[in-house]
C-alpha positions in Angstrom: 0.0 0.0 0.0 1.3 3.5 -0.8 2.1 5.8 2.1 0.1 9.0 2.3 2.3 12.1 2.0 1.4 15.4 3.7 1.4 18.3 1.3 2.3 21.7 2.3 -0.1 24.6 1.6 1.1 26.8 -1.3 2.0 29.8 0.8 4.4 27.6 2.9 6.0 26.0 -0.1 6.6 29.4 -1.7 8.0 30.8 1.5 10.5 27.9 1.7 11.4 28.4 -2.0 12.2 32.1 -1.6 13.7 32.1 1.9 16.9 34.0 2.7 20.2 32.1 2.6 22.1 31.5 5.8 23.9 34.3 7.4 27.3 35.0 5.8 26.4 33.1 2.6 27.3 36.0 0.3 30.7 36.5 1.9 31.9 32.9 1.4 35.1 32.7 -0.7 34.6 31.4 -4.2 37.0 30.5 -7.1 35.8 30.4 -10.7 38.0 29.1 -13.5 37.1 29.6 -17.2 39.8 28.9 -19.8 42.8 31.1 -19.1 41.0 33.3 -16.6 40.3 32.8 -12.8 38.2 34.9 -10.5 38.6 34.8 -6.7 36.0 36.4 -4.5 36.1 37.4 -0.8 39.8 37.1 0.0 41.4 39.2 2.7 44.7 40.3 1.1 47.4 39.5 -1.4 50.4 37.9 0.4 52.8 37.4 -2.5 52.5 38.0 -6.3 54.8 37.2 -9.2 54.3 36.0 -12.8 54.5 32.4 -11.6 52.7 32.5 -8.2 49.9 34.3 -6.4 49.2 33.7 -2.7 46.1 35.1 -1.1 45.0 35.2 2.5 41.5 33.8 2.8 39.3 33.9 5.9 40.5 30.4 7.1 43.8 29.8 5.3 45.9 30.6 2.3 45.1 30.0 -1.3 48.0 29.8 -3.8 47.9 29.7 -7.5 50.9 28.5 -9.5 51.2 29.1 -13.2 53.0 30.9 -16.0 52.6 34.5 -17.1 50.0 35.2 -14.3 48.7 38.7 -14.5 46.1 40.5 -12.3 43.5 41.9 -14.7 41.1 43.5 -12.2 41.4 44.1 -8.5 38.6 45.3 -6.2 38.0 45.1 -2.5 36.0 41.8 -3.0 37.2 40.3 -6.3 40.4 39.5 -8.1 40.6 38.5 -11.8 43.8 36.6 -12.9 44.8 35.7 -16.4 47.5 33.2 -17.4 48.3 29.5 -17.7 47.3 27.8 -14.5 49.3 24.8 -13.4 48.3 24.1 -9.8 46.3 25.5 -6.9 47.0 24.8 -3.2 45.0 25.6 0.0 46.7 25.6 3.4 44.7 25.8 6.7 45.4 28.7 9.0 47.3 26.4 11.4 49.9 25.4 8.8 53.1 27.4 8.5 53.9 28.3 4.9 57.3 26.9 3.5 58.9 30.4 3.4 58.4 30.9 7.2 59.9 27.6 8.3 
C-alpha cells in the first residue's frame, strides 16, 4: 500500500522556496575558472604576487595559484581576476606554516 504524504499549503511552499540564505552566505570565498581566466571572491589580502605564483590570505587559510605568465587583470575590494596559464592551486589551513616561514 502507498504511504500517504502530507502536502504543504502553497504559501508555505513558496515561503520555503524564496527564503533567505544562511547568514554569511554572500561573503563565502569562491573561485571560478574559465579557460585562461580565474576569479577569486572574498579574499582578505594578497600575500605574494609574481608572474608564476599568487598567494592570497583567505578567511580560514591561504590560497596559492601556481602558473605561467600570471597577470592580475582586475582588483577590487572583494574580487580579483587573474589571467595566465594555471598549473596548480593549493590551499593551506590557518594552522599550517607556509614553507617560506619555516
